[in-house]
N, C-alpha and C positions, 0 to 999 in steps of 0.2 A: 124830654128824654136827656138822659144822662150823657155827658161828652164822651166818656169812656165806651158806652154802648155805641154810639154812633161810629166811633173810631173802629170799634170791633167789627161792626157790620160793613163798613166800608173795606177794611182789611179783608174780610171773607169775600166780598163782592170782587175785589181785585184778583184774589187767588182763583175764584171760579172763572173769571173772565180769562185769565192766563191759561187754565186749564182747557177751557173751551176752545181757545186758539190753538193749543197744541193738538187737541183731538181733531180739529178741524183740518189741520196741516196734514196728521196721520191719515185721515180719511181721504184727503185729495191725493196724496201719494199712492194709497191703495187702489183708488180707482184708476190711476194712470197705469199702475202695474196690471191691473185686471184688463184694461183695454189693450195693452200691448200683448198680454197673453192670448186674448181672444182673436187678434190678428195672427199671432204665430200659430194657433191651433187651426184656424182657417186655412193658412197656408200649407200646414202639415196634411190637413184633410184633402186639400186640392192635389197636392203632390201624390198622396197614396191613391187617389182616384185615377190620376193620370198613369201612375205606374200599373194600377190593376187593369185599366183599359188597355195599355199597351201590351201586358203579358197575355191577355185573353186573345188579342189579335195574332200573337206570335203562336199560340197554342192552336189557332184555327188552321193554320197550314198543314199539309199533309207531310210531315217529316217522320222518318224512321226514329224510333227510340234509340238512344245510345248503345243499347245492348245488343242491337241486330248487326 
């Protein structure tokens, strides 16, 4: 094999390894963001459920509507 050909292949391989490393870092960051968003959404759902449960308990009492 020609020396220039080997150098060209090694250069391309080095660029691909660098790109793969950058893509892996981006994927890791995105997964961390997704995990944080999942926790946030779960907490919002729990909060909404607790608010809905609390409002249904308030409506169950026999109170006069404000227009009476």
